[in-house]
Backbone bond lengths (Angstrom), bond angles and torsions (degrees), N, CA, C in turn:
res aa  C-N    CA-C-N  psi(-1)  N-CA   C-N-CA  omega(-1)  CA-C   N-CA-C  phi
1 M - - - 1.463 - - 1.522 110.12 -
2 G 1.332 115.74 143.14 1.446 120.69 178.31 1.513 110.63 -78.05
3 A 1.314 115.48 169.17 1.456 120.72 178.27 1.517 110.49 -66.51
4 K 1.316 115.83 142.86 1.450 120.54 178.81 1.518 110.20 -73.04
5 I 1.309 116.11 128.55 1.462 121.64 -178.04 1.520 108.55 -100.56
6 T 1.324 115.85 122.00 1.454 121.16 179.76 1.521 109.69 -109.56
7 T 1.302 115.91 126.77 1.463 119.98 178.25 1.522 108.08 -90.68
8 L 1.332 115.57 122.25 1.448 120.80 -178.59 1.525 110.42 -87.12
9 N 1.316 113.59 140.93 1.469 116.87 175.44 1.520 109.43 -76.94
10 P 1.323 118.95 162.13 1.480 121.42 -176.10 1.531 113.14 -56.07
11 N 1.315 118.03 -37.08 1.460 119.66 -179.24 1.526 111.85 -65.02
12 M 1.359 115.44 -40.26 1.457 120.11 178.67 1.528 110.34 -67.83
13 Q 1.322 117.38 -40.53 1.456 121.42 177.67 1.535 110.49 -58.66
14 K 1.319 115.05 -45.59 1.462 120.17 -179.06 1.522 111.14 -64.36
15 E 1.347 115.65 -38.70 1.471 120.19 -179.87 1.523 111.05 -64.69
16 I 1.344 116.31 -41.67 1.472 120.71 179.27 1.519 109.82 -64.76
17 Q 1.336 115.07 -45.90 1.474 119.03 179.34 1.522 110.97 -57.65
18 E 1.298 116.92 -45.25 1.459 120.96 -178.72 1.523 111.87 -66.37
19 N 1.359 115.90 -35.85 1.463 120.51 177.95 1.524 110.73 -64.13
20 I 1.322 116.35 -44.95 1.460 121.03 178.17 1.522 110.56 -61.39
21 Q 1.314 116.18 -46.02 1.472 120.44 -179.25 1.531 111.38 -63.86
22 E 1.312 115.85 -38.78 1.464 119.24 179.41 1.520 111.49 -63.54
23 T 1.345 116.10 -44.04 1.468 120.19 179.36 1.518 111.07 -61.70
24 L 1.335 115.24 -47.40 1.461 119.27 -179.92 1.536 111.54 -62.77
25 Q 1.313 116.06 -37.27 1.457 120.05 -179.60 1.520 110.66 -66.41
26 K 1.348 116.15 -42.12 1.459 119.74 179.23 1.531 111.19 -59.48
27 E 1.339 114.62 -43.85 1.455 118.61 -179.20 1.532 111.46 -70.58
28 A 1.337 116.58 -37.20 1.467 120.05 176.96 1.526 110.20 -63.87
29 D 1.307 116.80 -42.05 1.481 119.98 179.20 1.515 110.82 -62.83
30 A 1.347 116.15 -40.01 1.455 119.81 179.71 1.527 110.84 -65.47
31 L 1.321 116.61 -38.59 1.459 119.82 177.13 1.520 111.71 -63.94
32 M 1.327 115.88 -42.94 1.461 119.50 179.42 1.536 110.89 -65.17
33 N 1.324 115.90 -35.69 1.454 119.42 176.36 1.519 111.20 -65.28
34 M 1.333 116.07 -38.14 1.471 119.90 177.62 1.531 110.58 -67.53
35 V 1.330 116.68 -38.06 1.459 119.87 176.60 1.517 110.89 -56.77
36 S 1.321 115.18 -44.84 1.471 120.67 -178.79 1.523 112.19 -67.49
37 S 1.312 116.94 -27.86 1.471 120.42 -175.44 1.526 113.56 -83.08
38 V 1.338 117.29 -13.37 1.463 120.71 -178.22 1.533 109.18 -67.11
39 D 1.335 116.45 126.33 1.458 119.93 179.27 1.519 110.90 -123.91
40 S 1.305 117.10 -171.98 1.451 121.37 -174.47 1.534 113.00 -66.60
41 G 1.330 116.90 -16.05 1.460 120.18 179.15 1.513 112.97 -61.37
42 I 1.336 117.33 -28.19 1.459 119.98 -178.71 1.519 110.60 -66.98
43 S 1.342 116.41 -27.79 1.464 119.96 -179.86 1.521 110.66 -63.04
44 E 1.322 116.61 -39.20 1.469 121.18 178.69 1.521 110.53 -63.08
45 V 1.338 115.77 -41.31 1.464 120.53 179.53 1.518 110.42 -64.13
46 I 1.330 116.90 -46.26 1.473 120.41 -178.68 1.520 110.71 -63.82
47 Q 1.329 116.80 -40.49 1.456 120.15 177.57 1.527 111.12 -61.89
48 L 1.346 115.86 -40.02 1.450 121.20 177.34 1.523 110.78 -60.79
49 L 1.333 116.65 -45.95 1.452 121.37 -179.74 1.520 111.48 -65.38
50 F 1.320 115.52 -39.58 1.470 120.84 179.60 1.526 110.89 -61.72
51 N 1.324 116.62 -38.96 1.463 121.73 -177.27 1.514 113.33 -85.71
52 C 1.323 118.08 -1.55 1.465 122.05 -177.87 1.529 110.79 -58.02
53 Q 1.320 116.93 127.90 1.462 122.14 179.24 1.527 112.31 -88.76
54 G 1.310 115.94 -10.31 1.463 120.24 177.62 1.520 110.54 -109.12
55 R 1.323 114.90 -135.14 1.464 120.72 178.79 1.521 109.97 -118.32
56 L 1.312 115.20 163.53 1.459 119.90 170.95 1.528 107.22 -93.23
57 V 1.312 114.75 119.64 1.459 120.30 178.45 1.524 107.66 -100.52
58 I 1.310 116.92 117.85 1.461 121.75 -176.74 1.522 107.73 -105.57
59 T 1.330 116.08 127.69 1.463 120.23 -177.33 1.522 111.53 -133.71
60 G 1.295 115.67 160.61 1.460 122.60 179.14 1.512 108.38 177.99
61 I 1.322 115.06 179.88 1.462 120.57 179.07 1.515 108.28 -138.93
62 G 1.339 116.22 153.31 1.463 119.50 -179.66 1.526 111.71 66.31
63 K 1.332 116.47 -138.26 1.471 121.04 -179.62 1.517 110.72 -63.09
64 S 1.321 116.94 -33.91 1.467 119.87 179.32 1.532 110.79 -62.55
65 A 1.306 117.43 -31.34 1.465 121.32 177.56 1.521 109.97 -66.10
66 I 1.320 116.63 -38.86 1.459 120.16 178.39 1.527 109.90 -64.22
67 I 1.327 116.09 -43.00 1.450 120.40 177.32 1.522 110.64 -62.78
68 A 1.333 117.13 -39.50 1.446 121.98 178.31 1.515 111.11 -59.18
69 H 1.329 117.70 -40.27 1.470 122.53 176.67 1.518 110.05 -56.79
70 K 1.344 115.46 -46.57 1.465 119.40 -176.88 1.525 110.75 -66.65
71 I 1.323 117.69 -41.29 1.457 121.01 -179.27 1.528 109.67 -63.40
72 V 1.315 116.95 -41.90 1.470 120.72 177.71 1.528 110.11 -58.78
73 A 1.335 116.97 -44.24 1.475 120.97 179.95 1.517 110.77 -61.64
74 T 1.336 117.21 -43.01 1.467 121.64 179.79 1.510 111.11 -65.08
75 L 1.319 117.93 -43.57 1.446 121.68 178.97 1.522 111.90 -61.92
76 N 1.326 116.47 -47.13 1.455 119.97 -178.51 1.525 111.93 -63.15
77 S 1.317 117.08 -34.93 1.465 120.07 -177.38 1.517 112.98 -80.84
78 T 1.335 115.92 -7.47 1.466 119.12 -179.50 1.527 111.65 -119.97
79 G 1.319 116.24 20.73 1.455 120.12 169.35 1.510 117.46 97.85
80 T 1.340 117.51 5.24 1.455 120.15 178.58 1.525 109.79 -112.58
81 S 1.315 116.79 118.71 1.468 120.99 -177.86 1.516 110.58 -68.05
82 A 1.340 116.27 123.92 1.470 119.96 -176.76 1.522 109.31 -146.25
83 L 1.327 115.20 157.25 1.460 119.84 174.26 1.529 109.69 -144.62
84 F 1.324 115.86 157.21 1.454 122.18 -178.52 1.520 109.46 -99.91
85 M 1.328 115.06 139.96 1.465 121.39 174.11 1.527 107.66 -135.58
86 H 1.316 116.59 118.75 1.464 120.11 178.52 1.530 109.38 -71.30
87 A 1.309 115.97 132.72 1.458 120.24 -174.95 1.526 112.67 -60.89
88 A 1.335 116.39 -37.59 1.457 119.01 -179.49 1.522 111.02 -70.58
89 D 1.336 116.51 -41.66 1.476 120.73 179.03 1.518 111.00 -68.30
90 A 1.330 115.85 -30.38 1.468 120.00 -177.33 1.512 111.72 -59.01
91 I 1.334 117.15 -40.56 1.461 121.01 -177.53 1.517 112.19 -84.00
92 H 1.353 114.71 5.13 1.468 119.71 175.35 1.515 110.47 -123.25
93 G 1.320 117.15 30.60 1.456 120.68 173.26 1.507 117.18 124.19
94 D 1.350 117.83 -24.31 1.457 119.05 -174.91 1.530 114.03 -75.72
95 L 1.320 117.21 -5.67 1.471 119.34 175.18 1.529 111.61 -60.30
96 G 1.334 115.08 -18.90 1.462 119.77 179.21 1.522 113.06 -64.72
97 M 1.321 117.60 -15.64 1.473 119.32 179.90 1.525 112.27 -78.55
98 I 1.331 118.13 -11.77 1.455 120.98 -177.41 1.531 109.04 -86.64
99 S 1.322 116.05 126.40 1.469 120.53 174.86 1.532 109.15 -97.16
100 K 1.304 116.10 167.30 1.466 119.85 -170.96 1.525 113.57 -66.83
101 E 1.318 117.78 -22.58 1.480 120.03 -178.57 1.519 112.61 -94.58
102 D 1.321 117.85 -0.18 1.462 121.13 -179.33 1.522 111.19 -75.22
103 I 1.331 114.45 152.50 1.463 121.77 171.75 1.531 107.21 -112.99
104 V 1.316 115.35 135.74 1.472 120.22 -177.02 1.528 109.89 -107.24
105 I 1.320 115.32 129.65 1.465 121.52 172.28 1.513 107.26 -111.20
106 C 1.302 115.94 119.85 1.465 121.76 -179.31 1.517 108.65 -104.93
107 I 1.333 117.28 122.49 1.458 121.89 -178.87 1.523 108.85 -102.83
108 S 1.322 115.03 128.21 1.470 119.95 179.20 1.528 109.27 -160.69
109 K 1.304 116.20 133.07 1.472 119.19 176.45 1.536 109.34 -67.24
110 S 1.320 117.28 -53.82 1.466 120.99 -174.11 1.512 112.43 -85.46
111 G 1.346 116.00 -33.99 1.464 120.07 -175.49 1.508 113.46 72.53
112 D 1.331 116.69 11.91 1.469 119.74 -175.39 1.529 113.13 -129.62
113 T 1.328 117.94 16.85 1.469 118.88 178.64 1.528 109.67 -70.54
114 P 1.328 118.28 152.62 1.481 121.22 -176.36 1.523 112.53 -56.74
115 E 1.309 117.21 -42.02 1.476 119.54 -178.35 1.522 111.29 -64.09
116 I 1.334 116.62 -40.36 1.465 121.24 179.71 1.527 110.38 -64.56
117 K 1.341 116.27 -39.23 1.474 120.08 -179.63 1.514 111.77 -65.33
118 V 1.336 117.12 -29.42 1.468 119.68 175.80 1.521 110.16 -80.59
119 L 1.331 116.67 -40.62 1.461 121.82 -171.86 1.539 113.12 -70.67
120 A 1.320 116.82 -44.56 1.470 119.07 -173.24 1.529 113.62 -56.67
121 P 1.328 119.03 -48.84 1.484 118.56 179.15 1.529 112.93 -63.22
122 L 1.333 116.74 -32.64 1.471 119.94 178.53 1.514 111.06 -64.12
123 I 1.325 116.21 -44.04 1.463 120.98 179.16 1.520 109.86 -61.81
124 K 1.328 115.49 -45.73 1.466 119.38 178.76 1.533 111.05 -62.95
125 G 1.331 115.17 -35.10 1.457 119.04 179.48 1.504 113.02 -66.69
126 F 1.332 116.80 -28.82 1.461 121.24 177.20 1.526 112.01 -75.15
127 G 1.341 115.76 -12.32 1.458 119.88 -179.13 1.518 114.39 88.94
128 N 1.339 117.01 7.78 1.470 120.43 177.65 1.524 111.49 -81.32
129 T 1.313 115.89 148.87 1.461 120.47 173.83 1.513 108.71 -72.93
130 L 1.357 117.02 132.69 1.442 122.95 -179.46 1.529 109.63 -115.13
131 I 1.331 115.95 125.02 1.453 122.90 177.20 1.527 107.82 -113.08
132 A 1.320 115.68 126.97 1.469 120.73 178.46 1.510 109.24 -97.42
133 M 1.327 117.19 125.06 1.461 122.82 169.44 1.534 104.96 -104.25
134 V 1.304 117.20 100.08 1.450 120.87 -163.73 1.522 111.20 -145.89
135 S 1.323 116.14 151.14 1.463 120.24 177.49 1.533 111.90 -92.41
136 N 1.313 117.26 -25.17 1.468 121.60 -178.22 1.532 109.47 -100.70
137 K 1.333 116.83 103.50 1.464 121.62 -175.47 1.532 112.79 -71.40
138 T 1.327 118.06 -13.81 1.471 119.94 179.34 1.520 112.00 -103.19
139 S 1.303 117.08 9.02 1.467 122.27 -176.62 1.526 111.75 -72.29
140 F 1.326 115.73 167.82 1.453 121.86 177.50 1.533 110.64 -58.10
141 L 1.333 115.94 -45.06 1.463 120.14 -179.23 1.529 110.66 -61.04
142 A 1.326 116.41 -46.66 1.470 119.80 -178.24 1.531 110.96 -62.61
143 R 1.309 116.43 -39.11 1.471 119.80 -178.31 1.525 112.76 -69.59
144 N 1.316 116.55 -26.26 1.454 120.65 -175.81 1.530 113.28 -101.14
145 A 1.315 116.65 -3.42 1.460 119.74 -179.34 1.520 111.84 -84.53
146 D 1.327 116.04 154.96 1.466 120.54 174.87 1.530 110.99 -77.63
147 Y 1.323 115.53 -33.47 1.454 121.81 179.01 1.522 109.17 -138.20
148 I 1.320 115.67 150.92 1.468 120.47 179.30 1.529 109.23 -123.18
149 I 1.334 115.35 130.16 1.466 121.45 167.50 1.517 105.34 -106.74
150 H 1.318 115.52 103.66 1.468 119.10 -173.31 1.517 110.95 -85.08
151 L 1.334 115.02 131.53 1.469 121.76 176.29 1.523 107.57 -113.89
152 P 1.339 117.35 92.25 1.468 120.34 -174.79 1.519 111.81 -63.19
153 L 1.306 116.17 128.31 1.461 121.65 -176.00 1.527 110.35 -136.02
154 E 1.305 116.08 121.17 1.478 119.59 175.80 1.521 111.05 -87.32
155 A 1.321 115.84 -43.09 1.483 119.59 -179.01 1.514 108.98 -165.32
156 E 1.323 115.38 156.34 1.449 120.68 172.68 1.528 109.86 -72.97
157 A 1.309 116.76 160.25 1.473 120.60 176.63 1.529 110.91 -69.06
158 D 1.315 115.19 -26.96 1.485 122.01 175.92 1.534 108.89 -56.26
159 P 1.334 119.40 127.59 1.470 121.37 -178.15 1.526 112.64 -59.65
160 N 1.329 117.55 -22.42 1.468 120.74 176.77 1.525 112.59 -89.55
161 N 1.315 116.79 -1.93 1.448 122.94 -179.68 1.526 111.64 56.38
162 L 1.341 115.45 40.29 1.454 119.97 -178.08 1.532 113.17 -121.59
163 A 1.327 117.10 -48.63 1.480 120.10 -175.30 1.520 110.27 -71.35
164 P 1.337 117.27 127.92 1.473 120.11 176.87 1.524 111.00 -60.40
165 T 1.295 116.66 108.02 1.477 122.16 -178.86 1.516 109.47 -131.97
166 T 1.321 116.53 -74.38 1.461 119.80 177.56 1.525 111.40 -61.19
167 S 1.325 116.55 -38.77 1.483 119.15 -178.15 1.522 110.75 -61.92
168 T 1.330 118.30 -41.94 1.472 119.95 179.92 1.522 111.54 -73.33
169 T 1.341 116.88 -29.07 1.470 119.55 174.00 1.514 110.59 -61.92
170 L 1.334 116.46 -43.05 1.461 121.21 178.68 1.529 110.51 -64.55
171 Q 1.321 116.37 -41.17 1.462 119.85 -178.57 1.534 111.46 -63.90
172 I 1.304 115.43 -45.17 1.473 117.94 -176.77 1.522 110.58 -70.32
173 A 1.349 116.50 -35.16 1.464 119.41 178.28 1.539 110.69 -66.44
174 M 1.315 117.38 -41.81 1.461 120.21 178.71 1.522 110.46 -66.13
175 G 1.314 117.24 -38.97 1.464 120.19 176.28 1.523 111.40 -59.17
176 D 1.337 116.30 -44.00 1.459 119.90 176.90 1.534 111.09 -61.80
177 A 1.341 115.42 -42.27 1.469 119.53 -178.32 1.533 110.98 -63.30
178 I 1.322 116.75 -40.44 1.468 120.59 177.23 1.517 111.08 -62.77
179 A 1.333 116.13 -46.19 1.474 120.85 -179.73 1.518 110.90 -60.06
180 I 1.316 117.13 -43.24 1.475 120.52 -177.23 1.525 110.29 -70.72
181 A 1.350 117.09 -36.23 1.461 119.78 177.63 1.534 109.90 -62.25
182 L 1.326 116.87 -43.82 1.454 121.26 179.66 1.525 111.02 -68.43
183 L 1.321 116.40 -38.48 1.456 121.84 176.87 1.526 110.08 -58.85
184 S 1.315 116.42 -45.24 1.464 121.26 -178.83 1.517 111.16 -65.09
185 M 1.336 116.86 -41.43 1.459 120.19 -179.96 1.526 111.91 -64.74
186 R 1.323 116.83 -31.32 1.449 121.58 -179.56 1.527 112.15 -83.68
187 G 1.310 117.58 -10.98 1.463 119.92 -174.68 1.508 110.94 65.15
188 F 1.332 115.26 37.70 1.471 122.15 -177.56 1.523 109.28 -62.59
189 S 1.320 118.03 118.98 1.464 123.11 -171.54 1.524 111.85 -102.32
190 Q 1.334 115.26 176.66 1.458 120.88 175.10 1.529 110.60 -61.23
191 E 1.324 115.77 -36.99 1.464 119.66 179.40 1.529 110.59 -65.56
192 N 1.325 116.67 -39.71 1.475 120.34 176.16 1.520 110.04 -61.82
193 F 1.340 116.30 -44.46 1.455 120.75 -179.17 1.528 109.90 -59.94
194 A 1.318 116.51 -44.03 1.468 120.08 179.47 1.524 110.93 -61.82
195 K 1.343 116.80 -36.47 1.463 121.03 179.17 1.522 111.44 -59.46
196 Y 1.325 116.79 -38.93 1.464 121.29 -177.81 1.527 112.57 -88.04
197 H 1.341 117.97 -8.45 1.469 121.78 -179.33 1.534 111.01 -130.01
198 P 1.319 118.32 49.65 1.470 118.89 -173.59 1.520 113.77 -67.87
199 G 1.331 118.70 -23.88 1.453 120.40 -175.34 1.507 114.16 -96.17
200 G 1.298 118.05 -11.51 1.464 120.08 -175.69 1.504 112.92 -94.74
201 S 1.319 116.27 164.56 1.454 120.67 -178.73 1.531 110.45 -64.91
202 L 1.348 117.51 -33.68 1.462 119.15 179.07 1.519 110.56 -63.87
203 G 1.302 115.94 -44.30 1.460 119.55 179.58 1.520 111.65 -64.12
204 K 1.320 116.20 -41.14 1.462 119.78 -179.28 1.522 111.55 -62.23
205 Q 1.305 117.15 -32.77 1.451 120.30 177.35 1.516 111.24 -64.00
206 L 1.328 116.18 -22.19 1.470 120.32 -175.34 1.526 113.51 -100.29
207 Y 1.351 118.40 -10.98 1.461 118.51 -179.33 1.515 114.51 -134.11
208 L 1.356 119.03 -24.91 1.453 120.55 -174.50 1.527 110.29 -72.43
209 R 1.338 116.64 126.43 1.457 121.43 -177.02 1.514 111.58 -102.15
210 A 1.317 115.15 156.66 1.469 121.49 177.58 1.521 109.10 -58.09
211 G 1.334 116.57 -39.22 1.454 120.47 -178.99 1.523 112.41 -65.15
212 D 1.334 117.52 -33.25 1.468 121.09 177.36 1.520 110.59 -61.25
213 L 1.335 115.43 -39.70 1.453 120.82 -179.28 1.526 111.62 -74.13
214 A 1.340 115.86 -43.08 1.454 119.85 -179.41 1.528 111.04 -62.69
215 A 1.331 116.70 -34.15 1.466 120.74 -179.41 1.510 112.84 -63.93
216 E 1.334 116.67 -22.29 1.467 121.00 179.46 1.524 111.94 -83.81
217 N 1.313 116.93 -10.85 1.469 121.65 -176.61 1.519 111.37 -102.14
218 E 1.330 115.36 166.33 1.459 121.15 167.45 1.525 108.29 -64.82
219 R 1.321 117.30 166.06 1.469 120.23 -179.58 1.530 109.04 -120.12
220 P 1.314 115.95 80.12 1.468 119.04 -176.01 1.533 112.42 -67.77
221 K 1.339 115.78 136.83 1.456 120.11 174.06 1.529 110.27 -157.91
222 V 1.315 115.28 145.52 1.462 123.09 171.48 1.527 106.49 -131.14
223 Y 1.325 114.49 175.23 1.464 119.49 -179.49 1.518 110.17 -114.81
224 L 1.323 115.60 162.46 1.462 121.89 -172.05 1.527 113.33 -51.69
225 G 1.325 117.44 -37.77 1.455 119.84 -175.73 1.507 114.87 -92.26
226 D 1.344 118.75 1.60 1.468 120.49 -177.94 1.529 110.90 -66.85
227 N 1.343 114.55 145.44 1.466 119.43 -175.65 1.519 111.14 -85.08
228 L 1.343 114.77 177.07 1.456 121.82 -173.25 1.535 111.13 -62.35
229 R 1.345 116.89 -40.19 1.472 119.01 -179.21 1.529 110.93 -61.36
230 T 1.326 116.45 -42.92 1.466 120.07 179.24 1.519 111.40 -62.27
231 I 1.325 114.84 -40.81 1.480 120.23 -179.52 1.522 110.26 -62.91
232 I 1.338 116.31 -48.49 1.465 120.11 -178.01 1.514 110.47 -63.57
233 M 1.339 117.91 -42.84 1.456 120.39 -179.40 1.542 110.64 -63.36
234 E 1.327 117.55 -38.32 1.457 119.80 -179.21 1.520 111.36 -67.97
235 I 1.327 117.11 -44.39 1.461 120.32 179.20 1.517 111.40 -64.22
236 S 1.353 115.14 -42.16 1.469 120.16 -178.04 1.524 111.58 -68.61
237 S 1.305 118.12 -42.43 1.462 120.67 -174.03 1.518 112.28 -73.94
238 K 1.333 117.90 -32.14 1.464 121.08 -177.76 1.521 112.44 -88.63
239 R 1.322 118.49 -12.95 1.482 124.58 169.51 1.520 114.53 56.90
240 L 1.302 115.99 39.55 1.472 120.41 175.39 1.514 112.29 -118.43
241 G 1.331 115.66 1.86 1.463 119.33 176.84 1.507 113.81 72.84
242 A 1.333 116.78 14.15 1.462 120.27 -177.90 1.527 109.76 -167.51
243 T 1.323 115.01 163.56 1.450 120.34 172.83 1.519 109.41 -143.59
244 A 1.305 115.54 145.85 1.458 120.64 173.81 1.521 109.11 -76.80
245 V 1.321 116.32 152.43 1.468 121.95 176.58 1.540 106.73 -116.58
246 M 1.329 115.68 126.12 1.456 121.31 -175.73 1.527 110.76 -115.40
247 D 1.346 116.30 152.74 1.471 119.04 170.49 1.522 108.82 -90.01
248 D 1.289 116.96 -177.07 1.471 120.02 -175.35 1.518 112.94 -67.71
249 N 1.327 117.08 -15.59 1.464 120.62 178.35 1.530 112.59 -97.23
250 E 1.341 116.35 13.68 1.456 122.66 178.43 1.524 112.53 66.69
251 N 1.326 115.91 28.27 1.461 120.50 173.52 1.513 109.63 -93.54
252 L 1.322 117.04 138.65 1.453 121.66 177.57 1.535 108.31 -72.02
253 V 1.326 115.32 123.34 1.477 118.91 -179.91 1.521 113.03 -121.07
254 G 1.339 116.38 -10.58 1.469 118.01 -179.18 1.514 112.04 -174.70
255 I 1.315 114.66 179.26 1.454 121.78 176.28 1.509 108.98 -141.54
256 I 1.311 116.83 145.16 1.465 122.92 175.04 1.510 108.17 -123.66
257 T 1.308 117.64 125.08 1.460 122.35 177.70 1.521 109.73 -105.98
258 D 1.335 115.60 166.21 1.459 118.19 177.41 1.542 109.93 -63.99
259 G 1.307 116.95 -26.54 1.464 120.70 175.35 1.515 111.58 -65.84
260 D 1.347 116.57 -39.19 1.468 120.11 175.64 1.519 111.03 -60.89
261 L 1.330 116.38 -40.94 1.464 120.70 179.02 1.531 111.43 -63.65
262 R 1.334 116.25 -44.46 1.468 118.87 179.63 1.521 111.39 -61.98
263 R 1.315 116.42 -43.37 1.466 119.20 -179.18 1.522 111.15 -65.33
264 M 1.329 116.72 -37.03 1.462 119.74 178.53 1.512 110.88 -65.77
265 L 1.332 118.17 -43.88 1.463 121.67 179.78 1.517 111.83 -66.59
266 E 1.355 116.39 -37.64 1.460 119.24 179.14 1.530 112.46 -68.79
267 S 1.340 116.41 -21.10 1.471 119.92 -178.35 1.527 113.37 -75.21
268 G 1.350 116.13 -15.06 1.459 120.06 177.82 1.515 113.89 81.55
269 Q 1.310 118.99 14.88 1.470 122.24 179.87 1.534 109.97 -65.68
270 D 1.340 114.21 155.55 1.458 121.30 172.42 1.533 107.84 -72.12
271 T 1.319 117.37 114.14 1.452 121.37 -173.77 1.520 114.39 -85.45
272 T 1.322 117.69 -7.11 1.456 119.95 -174.80 1.536 113.27 -68.02
273 Q 1.326 115.35 -26.91 1.454 119.44 -177.55 1.542 113.18 -109.10
274 I 1.336 115.93 5.71 1.454 119.62 -177.47 1.528 110.97 -68.69
275 T 1.318 115.84 135.08 1.471 120.94 173.45 1.543 108.13 -123.20
276 A 1.312 114.45 169.11 1.459 119.83 179.87 1.527 111.52 -57.54
277 G 1.326 116.53 -37.93 1.448 120.17 -179.93 1.516 114.05 -64.15
278 N 1.347 117.05 -22.07 1.457 120.53 -179.38 1.521 113.33 -79.29
279 I 1.307 117.84 -28.35 1.479 118.82 -171.65 1.531 113.58 -118.84
280 M 1.320 117.14 -2.03 1.468 118.85 -177.24 1.521 110.81 -73.22
281 T 1.321 115.38 159.16 1.448 122.90 168.02 1.530 106.79 -92.31
282 S 1.310 115.82 115.59 1.472 120.37 -178.13 1.524 111.25 -74.27
283 M 1.308 115.17 154.94 1.473 122.85 177.31 1.530 110.61 46.59
284 P 1.325 117.28 59.20 1.480 119.89 -176.02 1.528 111.67 -69.06
285 K 1.312 115.41 156.12 1.467 121.17 171.64 1.522 107.38 -62.53
286 S 1.325 116.30 139.94 1.458 120.68 179.39 1.519 109.06 -147.20
287 V 1.325 115.69 170.80 1.471 121.02 177.78 1.529 108.53 -132.10
288 E 1.324 115.23 152.63 1.457 119.66 175.23 1.529 110.13 -75.37
289 Y 1.314 115.91 156.67 1.458 123.17 -176.57 1.525 111.68 -54.24
290 N 1.327 116.74 -41.68 1.465 120.70 -174.25 1.528 112.74 -89.10
291 T 1.321 118.48 5.78 1.461 121.11 176.60 1.535 109.26 -64.90
292 L 1.323 116.31 134.79 1.446 119.34 176.97 1.515 111.13 -60.93
293 A 1.312 116.55 142.16 1.465 120.95 -179.26 1.520 111.67 -58.21
294 V 1.336 116.51 -36.50 1.467 119.18 179.89 1.523 111.60 -66.30
295 E 1.346 117.41 -29.47 1.459 120.49 175.37 1.530 111.12 -72.50
296 A 1.305 115.56 -34.78 1.478 119.76 174.75 1.522 110.06 -62.76
297 L 1.329 116.06 -39.50 1.455 120.70 177.75 1.521 110.55 -62.05
298 T 1.322 116.81 -43.00 1.453 121.16 178.77 1.528 110.86 -58.84
299 L 1.322 116.90 -40.75 1.466 121.37 179.08 1.526 111.05 -67.05
300 M 1.336 116.65 -40.82 1.465 120.23 177.91 1.519 110.75 -60.62
301 R 1.310 115.37 -44.63 1.468 119.07 -179.03 1.523 111.56 -66.44
302 K 1.315 115.72 -38.07 1.471 119.55 -177.89 1.519 111.16 -62.51
303 Y 1.343 116.38 -40.64 1.460 120.18 -175.04 1.542 113.02 -106.53
304 S 1.343 116.45 9.07 1.484 121.31 176.68 1.520 111.22 54.21
305 I 1.319 116.16 50.04 1.456 121.57 177.23 1.528 109.00 -124.21
306 T 1.316 116.13 162.89 1.459 119.86 -176.88 1.536 113.04 -118.96
307 Q 1.330 118.15 -4.59 1.458 121.40 178.15 1.513 109.45 -134.69
308 L 1.323 115.56 147.96 1.464 121.39 175.84 1.533 109.03 -139.43
309 P 1.330 117.23 127.43 1.461 119.38 170.45 1.520 109.75 -64.35
310 V 1.315 116.28 142.62 1.454 122.49 179.83 1.535 107.78 -109.95
311 M 1.341 115.84 128.10 1.445 121.65 -174.60 1.525 111.47 -118.06
312 D 1.314 115.79 145.19 1.456 121.72 169.51 1.535 105.40 -116.14
313 G 1.325 114.73 88.55 1.457 119.10 -170.38 1.510 109.60 69.36
314 C 1.328 117.16 -116.89 1.484 121.93 179.37 1.532 110.73 -96.47
315 R 1.320 117.83 -1.73 1.451 120.45 -175.00 1.535 111.60 -95.06
316 Y 1.307 115.00 129.53 1.459 121.46 178.01 1.533 108.85 -77.29
317 K 1.366 116.11 125.16 1.470 120.83 -175.86 1.520 113.92 -111.33
318 G 1.325 117.52 -7.80 1.456 119.31 -179.65 1.506 111.74 139.53
319 I 1.322 115.09 -164.94 1.474 121.49 -177.17 1.524 109.32 -129.90
320 V 1.312 115.54 136.83 1.474 120.83 170.95 1.521 107.09 -103.94
321 H 1.317 115.51 133.16 1.469 122.00 -176.37 1.533 110.02 -111.87
322 L 1.309 116.28 151.86 1.446 121.23 177.60 1.515 111.78 -53.58
323 H 1.328 116.19 -35.95 1.465 120.15 -179.40 1.532 111.11 -63.58
324 D 1.343 118.17 -30.02 1.453 120.51 176.55 1.520 110.91 -62.54
325 L 1.316 116.03 -39.90 1.469 121.96 -179.15 1.528 110.49 -69.01
326 V 1.332 115.90 -37.07 1.465 120.66 177.60 1.526 109.02 -65.51
327 R 1.335 115.57 -44.95 1.467 119.84 -178.32 1.511 112.96 -61.31
328 E 1.307 116.76 -35.97 1.477 121.42 -178.62 1.515 113.08 -85.35
329 G 1.331 117.35 -0.51 1.474 120.30 177.15 1.508 113.59 79.73
330 I 1.348 117.72 12.94 1.478 120.25 177.67 1.506 110.73 -68.22
331 I 1.326 115.89 -30.72 1.478 121.11 177.64 1.537 108.18 -100.70
């Protein structure tokens, strides 16, 4: 059976819309309040993290642990070595993952959960620096931390003020802010990002070149005087929907696409005397070998074309096709 479809009356639709807007507004207001509360003390914390000779160990429990996972992922992908340690597991053996040069950031809304009360003194006992990311500045965690990142919270978005909603929004936003601050201090570049994301589409946009794609394809070409049969066979056999047209000195002078062939045949011309020079598009758009694939895509979109000859200076190196970009996840 399919899912039951319920048609909402206009009043219910309006109520849902207003509920969504109210929740988003509460969280937006809390974020703006946190923006206003940031003072010069955060600079000292960021400098400490930047100079850390070990790793940043991010810990928490419950929903805060989930946020800690995300912050660790963001830090690692932007050049800051980090690892996650669950607060409950930490007091049952996982404290062994902390080395003496590590800095620990403990995330907690209340700062007074039983696990945190056990964990914080242990971390301090190991001699590690402890940073509290906490909403309650008078909590056990805040009192025992070396540094406090305060996340001011008036209430959760939940009407019962129970479900972690606004508090986790503040935590994840601050985690992003810390990661970006460290990224900026390191001068983390697009090339660095690509290094840490070699398998993803984002990384490929930053390192994959048009020439890399063209090298995987056949290199179709005909010459100015070649006849229609030669042109069709070259386009068909190389399966790129186009062929380059070269002069006798191996210079690229044009391109013929399957669309050019269709338009020529539809025109009713006498095909017996047709040569490549008669139907090619002269001075075709092209890209250099080292052009990023994403830039080649931009050019294709701008001129509504699906193939681009790839050049290494004056030398024709092949063709990059829109399908290559789709296959690599650039689109």
